[in-house]
C-alpha positions as CSV (number, residue, x, y, z in Angstrom):
1,M,0.0,-0.2,0.0
2,K,1.2,3.3,-0.7
3,R,0.2,6.8,0.6
4,Y,0.1,10.3,-0.7
5,G,-0.6,13.6,0.6
6,L,-1.8,16.4,-1.8
7,T,-2.8,20.0,-1.5
8,L,-5.3,22.6,-3.3
9,D,-6.9,25.6,-2.6
10,L,-10.5,26.7,-2.8
11,K,-11.5,30.2,-3.8
12,D,-11.7,32.1,-0.7
13,D,-15.4,32.7,-0.5
14,P,-17.6,31.2,2.1
15,T,-20.5,30.7,0.0
16,L,-18.4,28.8,-2.7
17,I,-16.5,26.6,0.3
18,A,-19.8,25.7,1.7
19,E,-21.1,24.4,-1.8
20,Y,-18.0,22.7,-2.4
21,E,-18.3,21.1,1.1
22,A,-22.0,20.0,0.1
23,Y,-20.9,18.4,-3.2
24,H,-18.3,16.3,-1.3
25,R,-21.1,15.1,1.1
26,H,-22.9,13.3,-1.7
27,V,-19.9,12.5,-4.4
28,W,-21.6,11.4,-7.4
29,P,-21.6,7.5,-7.8
30,E,-19.5,7.4,-10.9
31,I,-16.7,9.4,-9.5
32,Q,-16.4,7.1,-6.3
33,A,-16.1,4.1,-8.7
34,S,-13.6,5.9,-10.8
35,I,-11.6,6.6,-7.8
36,K,-11.8,2.9,-6.7
37,E,-11.1,1.4,-10.2
38,S,-7.7,3.7,-10.4
39,G,-6.4,1.7,-7.3
40,I,-7.1,4.0,-4.5
41,R,-8.3,2.3,-1.6
42,H,-9.0,5.0,0.8
43,M,-9.2,9.0,0.3
44,E,-9.9,11.7,2.7
45,I,-10.2,15.5,2.3
46,Y,-9.5,17.9,4.9
47,R,-9.8,21.5,5.0
48,W,-8.5,24.6,6.9
49,S,-9.8,27.9,6.0
50,N,-9.4,27.8,1.8
51,R,-6.5,25.2,1.8
52,L,-7.3,21.6,1.1
53,F,-5.5,18.5,2.1
54,M,-6.2,15.3,0.6
55,L,-4.8,11.8,1.8
56,M,-5.0,8.9,-0.4
57,E,-3.8,5.2,0.1
58,T,-3.5,3.1,-3.0
59,E,-2.7,-0.2,-4.2
60,D,1.2,-0.9,-4.9
61,D,0.8,-0.6,-8.7
62,F,-1.1,3.0,-8.5
63,S,0.2,5.7,-10.6
64,F,-1.1,9.2,-11.2
65,E,-0.3,8.8,-15.2
66,K,-2.6,5.8,-15.3
67,K,-5.2,7.9,-13.2
68,A,-5.1,10.6,-15.4
69,A,-5.4,8.7,-18.5
70,L,-8.6,6.8,-17.0
71,D,-10.1,10.3,-16.1
72,A,-9.2,11.7,-19.5
73,A,-11.4,8.9,-20.8
74,N,-14.4,9.1,-18.4
75,A,-17.1,11.8,-19.6
76,K,-18.4,11.9,-16.1
77,V,-15.1,12.5,-14.3
78,Q,-14.5,15.2,-17.0
79,E,-17.9,16.9,-15.8
80,W,-17.0,16.7,-12.1
81,E,-13.5,18.1,-12.6
82,E,-15.2,20.9,-14.6
83,L,-17.7,21.7,-12.0
84,M,-15.2,21.2,-9.1
85,W,-12.9,23.8,-10.9
86,Q,-15.3,26.4,-10.4
87,Y,-14.6,26.4,-6.7
88,Q,-10.8,25.4,-6.8
89,Q,-7.7,27.7,-7.3
90,A,-4.2,26.7,-8.3
91,L,-1.7,26.9,-5.4
92,P,0.6,30.0,-5.6
93,G,3.6,29.3,-8.1
94,V,1.9,26.3,-9.9
95,A,1.0,26.5,-13.5
96,A,-2.1,27.7,-14.7
97,G,-4.9,25.0,-14.7
98,E,-2.8,22.6,-12.3
99,K,-4.8,21.2,-9.4
100,W,-3.8,19.0,-6.7
101,Q,-0.2,18.9,-6.1
102,L,1.8,16.3,-4.3
103,M,3.3,17.1,-1.0
104,E,6.6,15.8,0.2
105,R,6.5,13.7,3.5
106,I,8.8,15.3,5.9
107,F,8.1,13.3,9.0
108,A,6.8,9.9,10.1
109,L,6.5,8.4,13.4
């Protein structure tokens, strides 16, 4: 099993943040299925202010490239991603349009 931490910002607007959270209380079944099919076994998203942190646990053969290819071929995932981008914004210093950024683990106990 592999573990990844990723981060992303939301637009700093309380109404948009509330809408984003509402969507995540009722994630579309097709999105949940696509996450599982890509080899992700566990996923959690945490929020502080407008900053998000995602924790993912995956199968050993998981790859972000494979997930991206599966997502690109899935119209429902593309619809979800377009909808979510209305609430999200790139982190400072990241190329325009880039979303979740992989974090480097600096400590483990």
